[in-house]
N, CA, C and O atoms as a GROMACS GRO file, in nm:
protein
  260
    1MET      N    1   1.895   1.873  -1.962
    1MET     CA    2   1.859   1.735  -1.905
    1MET      C    3   1.826   1.769  -1.753
    1MET      O    4   1.737   1.708  -1.694
    2THR      N    5   1.895   1.859  -1.698
    2THR     CA    6   1.858   1.883  -1.559
    2THR      C    7   1.723   1.934  -1.543
    2THR      O    8   1.651   1.892  -1.453
    3GLU      N    9   1.685   2.022  -1.625
    3GLU     CA   10   1.553   2.090  -1.626
    3GLU      C   11   1.445   1.990  -1.639
    3GLU      O   12   1.345   2.002  -1.569
    4THR      N   13   1.456   1.891  -1.725
    4THR     CA   14   1.366   1.791  -1.743
    4THR      C   15   1.356   1.693  -1.619
    4THR      O   16   1.247   1.649  -1.583
    5LEU      N   17   1.464   1.663  -1.560
    5LEU     CA   18   1.462   1.587  -1.438
    5LEU      C   19   1.393   1.664  -1.332
    5LEU      O   20   1.305   1.606  -1.267
    6LEU      N   21   1.421   1.787  -1.307
    6LEU     CA   22   1.357   1.868  -1.202
    6LEU      C   23   1.206   1.877  -1.231
    6LEU      O   24   1.122   1.862  -1.142
    7LEU      N   25   1.176   1.903  -1.358
    7LEU     CA   26   1.026   1.910  -1.390
    7LEU      C   27   0.949   1.771  -1.355
    7LEU      O   28   0.840   1.768  -1.297
    8SER      N   29   1.015   1.664  -1.394
    8SER     CA   30   0.964   1.523  -1.373
    8SER      C   31   0.948   1.514  -1.208
    8SER      O   32   0.841   1.474  -1.161
    9VAL      N   33   1.041   1.545  -1.136
    9VAL     CA   34   1.039   1.529  -0.991
    9VAL      C   35   0.924   1.621  -0.933
    9VAL      O   36   0.854   1.585  -0.839
   10LEU      N   37   0.912   1.732  -0.991
   10LEU     CA   38   0.806   1.824  -0.937
   10LEU      C   39   0.667   1.775  -0.972
   10LEU      O   40   0.572   1.793  -0.895
   11ILE      N   41   0.656   1.709  -1.098
   11ILE     CA   42   0.524   1.671  -1.138
   11ILE      C   43   0.482   1.547  -1.049
   11ILE      O   44   0.367   1.534  -1.007
   12ILE      N   45   0.582   1.460  -1.023
   12ILE     CA   46   0.567   1.343  -0.932
   12ILE      C   47   0.520   1.381  -0.788
   12ILE      O   48   0.431   1.325  -0.723
   13ALA      N   49   0.593   1.482  -0.753
   13ALA     CA   50   0.570   1.539  -0.609
   13ALA      C   51   0.428   1.596  -0.593
   13ALA      O   52   0.359   1.567  -0.495
   14ILE      N   53   0.389   1.676  -0.692
   14ILE     CA   54   0.248   1.730  -0.702
   14ILE      C   55   0.146   1.618  -0.702
   14ILE      O   56   0.049   1.626  -0.627
   15ALA      N   57   0.164   1.511  -0.784
   15ALA     CA   58   0.067   1.404  -0.790
   15ALA      C   59   0.063   1.326  -0.668
   15ALA      O   60  -0.045   1.278  -0.632
   16VAL      N   61   0.172   1.307  -0.600
   16VAL     CA   62   0.172   1.234  -0.463
   16VAL      C   63   0.097   1.322  -0.359
   16VAL      O   64   0.017   1.272  -0.280
   17GLY      N   65   0.125   1.455  -0.363
   17GLY     CA   66   0.062   1.546  -0.285
   17GLY      C   67  -0.082   1.544  -0.292
   17GLY      O   68  -0.153   1.537  -0.192
   18LEU      N   69  -0.125   1.550  -0.407
   18LEU     CA   70  -0.272   1.554  -0.438
   18LEU      C   71  -0.342   1.418  -0.411
   18LEU      O   72  -0.459   1.420  -0.375
   19LEU      N   73  -0.280   1.304  -0.424
   19LEU     CA   74  -0.332   1.178  -0.399
   19LEU      C   75  -0.345   1.164  -0.241
   19LEU      O   76  -0.438   1.095  -0.199
   20SER      N   77  -0.264   1.222  -0.157
   20SER     CA   78  -0.261   1.210  -0.024
   20SER      C   79  -0.332   1.314   0.059
   20SER      O   80  -0.320   1.318   0.182
   21VAL      N   81  -0.411   1.401  -0.015
   21VAL     CA   82  -0.480   1.507   0.058
   21VAL      C   83  -0.576   1.458   0.162
   21VAL      O   84  -0.574   1.504   0.276
   22LYS      N   85  -0.663   1.362   0.124
   22LYS     CA   86  -0.756   1.299   0.206
   22LYS      C   87  -0.689   1.245   0.332
   22LYS      O   88  -0.733   1.271   0.444
   23VAL      N   89  -0.572   1.166   0.310
   23VAL     CA   90  -0.507   1.094   0.418
   23VAL      C   91  -0.458   1.198   0.519
   23VAL      O   92  -0.474   1.183   0.640
   24ILE      N   93  -0.396   1.306   0.465
   24ILE     CA   94  -0.332   1.395   0.550
   24ILE      C   95  -0.429   1.489   0.633
   24ILE      O   96  -0.417   1.507   0.754
   25PHE      N   97  -0.522   1.541   0.558
   25PHE     CA   98  -0.617   1.645   0.620
   25PHE      C   99  -0.740   1.597   0.702
   25PHE      O  100  -0.799   1.669   0.782
   26LYS      N  101  -0.772   1.473   0.675
   26LYS     CA  102  -0.892   1.406   0.740
   26LYS      C  103  -0.854   1.332   0.853
   26LYS      O  104  -0.762   1.250   0.845
   27LYS      N  105  -0.924   1.354   0.972
   27LYS     CA  106  -0.896   1.284   1.090
   27LYS      C  107  -0.920   1.135   1.062
   27LYS      O  108  -1.024   1.099   1.009
   28ASN      N  109  -0.824   1.048   1.098
   28ASN     CA  110  -0.830   0.904   1.067
   28ASN      C  111  -0.847   0.877   0.924
   28ASN      O  112  -0.912   0.778   0.888
   29GLY      N  113  -0.792   0.962   0.837
   29GLY     CA  114  -0.803   0.944   0.686
   29GLY      C  115  -0.714   0.829   0.651
   29GLY      O  116  -0.607   0.805   0.707
   30ARG      N  117  -0.768   0.759   0.551
   30ARG     CA  118  -0.696   0.646   0.488
   30ARG      C  119  -0.746   0.616   0.358
   30ARG      O  120  -0.861   0.652   0.332
   31PHE      N  121  -0.675   0.554   0.270
   31PHE     CA  122  -0.714   0.512   0.140
   31PHE      C  123  -0.820   0.409   0.149
   31PHE      O  124  -0.814   0.324   0.238
   32GLU      N  125  -0.920   0.411   0.063
   32GLU     CA  126  -1.028   0.303   0.065
   32GLU      C  127  -0.972   0.186   0.001
   32GLU      O  128  -0.885   0.196  -0.086
   33SER      N  129  -1.022   0.070   0.044
   33SER     CA  130  -0.988  -0.055  -0.021
   33SER      C  131  -1.025  -0.064  -0.164
   33SER      O  132  -1.137  -0.026  -0.199
   34GLN      N  133  -0.941  -0.112  -0.248
   34GLN     CA  134  -0.962  -0.125  -0.390
   34GLN      C  135  -1.001  -0.268  -0.431
   34GLN      O  136  -1.021  -0.295  -0.549
   35HIS      N  137  -1.011  -0.360  -0.333
   35HIS     CA  138  -1.042  -0.497  -0.352
   35HIS      C  139  -1.191  -0.517  -0.393
   35HIS      O  140  -1.281  -0.452  -0.341
   36ILE      N  141  -1.209  -0.607  -0.486
   36ILE     CA  142  -1.352  -0.634  -0.531
   36ILE      C  143  -1.432  -0.678  -0.416
   36ILE      O  144  -1.546  -0.634  -0.402
   37HIS      N  145  -1.380  -0.764  -0.329
   37HIS     CA  146  -1.468  -0.815  -0.226
   37HIS      C  147  -1.503  -0.713  -0.117
   37HIS      O  148  -1.587  -0.742  -0.032
   38ASP      N  149  -1.444  -0.598  -0.117
   38ASP     CA  150  -1.480  -0.484  -0.018
   38ASP      C  151  -1.584  -0.396  -0.087
   38ASP      O  152  -1.635  -0.312  -0.013
   39SER      N  153  -1.626  -0.399  -0.210
   39SER     CA  154  -1.699  -0.308  -0.278
   39SER      C  155  -1.845  -0.350  -0.280
   39SER      O  156  -1.875  -0.451  -0.344
   40GLN      N  157  -1.937  -0.280  -0.215
   40GLN     CA  158  -2.077  -0.310  -0.212
   40GLN      C  159  -2.139  -0.319  -0.342
   40GLN      O  160  -2.223  -0.406  -0.366
   41ALA      N  161  -2.102  -0.232  -0.428
   41ALA     CA  162  -2.168  -0.222  -0.567
   41ALA      C  163  -2.129  -0.353  -0.635
   41ALA      O  164  -2.216  -0.411  -0.699
   42MET      N  165  -2.012  -0.402  -0.627
   42MET     CA  166  -1.971  -0.530  -0.690
   42MET      C  167  -2.043  -0.653  -0.628
   42MET      O  168  -2.080  -0.748  -0.697
   43LYS      N  169  -2.060  -0.645  -0.501
   43LYS     CA  170  -2.141  -0.752  -0.435
   43LYS      C  171  -2.293  -0.754  -0.472
   43LYS      O  172  -2.358  -0.858  -0.477
   44ASP      N  173  -2.343  -0.631  -0.498
   44ASP     CA  174  -2.485  -0.620  -0.555
   44ASP      C  175  -2.499  -0.680  -0.687
   44ASP      O  176  -2.599  -0.746  -0.715
   45ARG      N  177  -2.401  -0.660  -0.771
   45ARG     CA  178  -2.403  -0.715  -0.908
   45ARG      C  179  -2.358  -0.865  -0.905
   45ARG      O  180  -2.370  -0.929  -1.009
   46GLY      N  181  -2.313  -0.920  -0.805
   46GLY     CA  182  -2.281  -1.058  -0.809
   46GLY      C  183  -2.140  -1.089  -0.859
   46GLY      O  184  -2.105  -1.202  -0.893
   47ILE      N  185  -2.060  -0.982  -0.860
   47ILE     CA  186  -1.915  -1.004  -0.911
   47ILE      C  187  -1.821  -1.033  -0.784
   47ILE      O  188  -1.821  -0.964  -0.682
   48HIS      N  189  -1.751  -1.130  -0.803
   48HIS     CA  190  -1.658  -1.178  -0.694
   48HIS      C  191  -1.515  -1.165  -0.734
   48HIS      O  192  -1.484  -1.149  -0.852
   49CYS      N  193  -1.432  -1.173  -0.639
   49CYS     CA  194  -1.281  -1.171  -0.657
   49CYS      C  195  -1.249  -1.306  -0.740
   49CYS      O  196  -1.317  -1.409  -0.729
   50VAL      N  197  -1.147  -1.294  -0.818
   50VAL     CA  198  -1.105  -1.405  -0.900
   50VAL      C  199  -1.061  -1.518  -0.817
   50VAL      O  200  -1.077  -1.632  -0.861
   51LEU      N  201  -1.010  -1.500  -0.707
   51LEU     CA  202  -0.972  -1.607  -0.610
   51LEU      C  203  -1.103  -1.672  -0.562
   51LEU      O  204  -1.106  -1.794  -0.552
   52ASP      N  205  -1.205  -1.602  -0.534
   52ASP     CA  206  -1.336  -1.664  -0.485
   52ASP      C  207  -1.394  -1.745  -0.604
   52ASP      O  208  -1.443  -1.857  -0.585
   53GLN      N  209  -1.390  -1.690  -0.725
   53GLN     CA  210  -1.446  -1.760  -0.836
   53GLN      C  211  -1.359  -1.892  -0.861
   53GLN      O  212  -1.415  -1.998  -0.893
   54ASP      N  213  -1.236  -1.883  -0.847
   54ASP     CA  214  -1.153  -1.997  -0.869
   54ASP      C  215  -1.182  -2.107  -0.763
   54ASP      O  216  -1.187  -2.225  -0.798
   55ARG      N  217  -1.199  -2.070  -0.639
   55ARG     CA  218  -1.234  -2.155  -0.538
   55ARG      C  219  -1.368  -2.218  -0.566
   55ARG      O  220  -1.380  -2.340  -0.554
   56GLU      N  221  -1.466  -2.146  -0.601
   56GLU     CA  222  -1.599  -2.206  -0.636
   56GLU      C  223  -1.586  -2.306  -0.755
   56GLU      O  224  -1.644  -2.414  -0.755
   57ALA      N  225  -1.513  -2.267  -0.847
   57ALA     CA  226  -1.500  -2.356  -0.972
   57ALA      C  227  -1.422  -2.485  -0.926
   57ALA      O  228  -1.457  -2.593  -0.973
   58GLN      N  229  -1.333  -2.480  -0.848
   58GLN     CA  230  -1.260  -2.599  -0.791
   58GLN      C  231  -1.337  -2.694  -0.704
   58GLN      O  232  -1.308  -2.813  -0.694
   59SER      N  233  -1.440  -2.635  -0.638
   59SER     CA  234  -1.511  -2.714  -0.540
   59SER      C  235  -1.636  -2.792  -0.624
   59SER      O  236  -1.694  -2.891  -0.578
   60LYS      N  237  -1.664  -2.738  -0.740
   60LYS     CA  238  -1.766  -2.811  -0.817
   60LYS      C  239  -1.711  -2.951  -0.873
   60LYS      O  240  -1.592  -2.971  -0.898
   61LYS      N  241  -1.812  -3.045  -0.890
   61LYS     CA  242  -1.773  -3.180  -0.935
   61LYS      C  243  -1.730  -3.161  -1.092
   61LYS      O  244  -1.785  -3.080  -1.166
   62PRO      N  245  -1.629  -3.242  -1.128
   62PRO     CA  246  -1.599  -3.234  -1.275
   62PRO      C  247  -1.707  -3.286  -1.357
   62PRO      O  248  -1.786  -3.370  -1.314
   63LEU      N  249  -1.715  -3.232  -1.487
   63LEU     CA  250  -1.812  -3.272  -1.571
   63LEU      C  251  -1.798  -3.412  -1.617
   63LEU      O  252  -1.899  -3.480  -1.632
   64LEU      N  253  -1.671  -3.465  -1.643
   64LEU     CA  254  -1.643  -3.594  -1.678
   64LEU      C  255  -1.607  -3.679  -1.558
   64LEU      O  256  -1.507  -3.650  -1.491
   65SER      N  257  -1.683  -3.781  -1.529
   65SER     CA  258  -1.640  -3.870  -1.411
   65SER      C  259  -1.596  -3.997  -1.456
   65SER      O  260  -1.557  -4.081  -1.375
   0.00000   0.00000   0.00000
């Protein structure tokens, strides 16, 4: 059981280390935003954040008046 726990901790430590390579070694390094509204490719395709889509839908007049 101890071997499994140590192996798990080692795998997690390696994964965290590899994920943070850019942040640690690059000057002013940081993780890029993963939000849809920050992605130029999504903007080019006309894809918006779900909150923006909901806001647009709420602002439209209802079909039944």
